[in-house]
N, C-alpha and C positions, 0 to 999 in steps of 0.2 A: 888165410883169413884173419884178420887181426881182430883182437878180443877188444871190446870196449866195455869198458866200466860205466855202468849207469847206476847212478845214486838216486834214490828217491827221499823225497822230502816227507818227514813223518808228519802226519796230518793230525795226530792225536793230541789231546790236551796235555801238558807237562803236568806231572803229579804236585808239584809244589809251586803251581802258580799263584799270583797274587792278583788275577784279574777279575775275580768275582766270589761270591759267597757259595758256600758248598751247603748242601740240604741240610747237613749236620748244624752248621751254625744257624741257619735259618729256624730249624726248628727249637734250637735252645733260645735264641733271641725270642721266639714267639711263647716259648713256655714262661719265661721271665716276665714278659708283657703280661700273659693271662694272670700270672700269680698276683701281679702287682694290681690289675683291676678287679680280680677277685678281693682283695682286702680292702682296697679303697671304695668300694662299692657301701658297704655298711657304714664307714665312717662318714662318708656324704651323707647318708641317710641321718645319722645321728646329728650332724652340724645343720641340717636343713629343718630338721624337726625340733631343734633345740626350745623352741619357744613354747611348743606343746610340754615339754617336759618341764620347763621352767615353771608353767602355770601349775601342773601337778604338784610339781614340788612346793609353791606357794599354799596349795591346798593342805598338804602334809604337815607344813610348818604351822599353818591356821590350827591344825587339830590338837598340835602338842602345844601352842600357845594357850588355847583354850583350858586344855587339863592343867597345866601349869597354873594359871591365874585361877582357875577353880579352887585348886588346893590352897592356893594363898589366899583368898578372899574368905573361904569358909573358917581360916583359922584366925583372922585379925578380929580386934576389938571394936575397929571404926573404920568406917570408908567414906571419905567424901570427894568432890571434884572441885577443884580449885583453878581457876582460869586455865581449863583446858587439860589438867592434870589429873591424874586419878593418884589420891593419895591415901595409901592403907596404914593406919597406925595399929600397932602392937604394943606390949608393954612398955619395950625399951628400943623399937625398932620403927622408922618410918620409911615406907617403901613408896616410891614415886614410878608411876608409868606415865611416859612421855614419848611425844614425836620428836625426833631430830634427825632433820633432813628427809630421807626416804626410810628412815628405820623407826622403830618403836621400840624405844629402850627400858629398862627397868634399872633404878637406882637405890641404894639401901643407903639411908641416913646422909642424903646429898652426895655420897661418893660412888665409885664404880660406873661402868658403862657395859651393862649386858644388854645385848641386842636380842630382841625377841621375835621381832618380824620385820623381813625387808621387803622392798619394793612398795612401800606403803603411801599412797598419795593423800588421804585424810582418816583421821581416826577421832571419835567422839564418845565421851564418857557421859552417861547418865547414872544419877544416883537414884533409885527407887528406893521403895520401903524394906529394907532389909535384902536389897539386890543392888547389883551394878548391871548396867548393859552397856556394853561395848559394839560400836559400830565401826568397821574397818573397811577403806575401799582401796584396792591395790591398782599398780601401774596398769593392769590390763582390762579395768573398768569392772572387776569383779566385787561385789558387795558382800562382806561376811557380817553377821552379827550373832551375838549371843547374851544370854541373861544368866547371871549367876546370883543364886540365892545363898544367903548366910545361915548357917545354923544358929549363929549367935545373934540375941536380939541387939541391933545398934540403936544408940541413943539419938 
């Protein structure tokens, strides 16, 4: 009898085939994706809630402004409102508070540019007896008001 050689084709996948992803590659890609999504979610929340944080920042900015202007008004010898400007006079200094664009700025002896408040739509100053009233409206529609009394008797 004659011997026949019978060759069988291998039906298993080759170990180095480039025909698809292995489970390890899929798990690695998924872990990178979940890491990116995990860190991206808080960043998107911060970006979307930016307006609320700006409003809160404006409120803190107002509190700092009030404490600074109180300290300054209580140390000057004269205060007056001249054509929309608050003019504070001390012995050798004249301090101006004025609105410039959307900022409230402070100038000393007509020089300098110190921004005190930002995103200001309207500001009004009123001279009361030994006091100054400041009303501010910001770009979000909030109204702020403060009355500052002086310890020194203004003339």
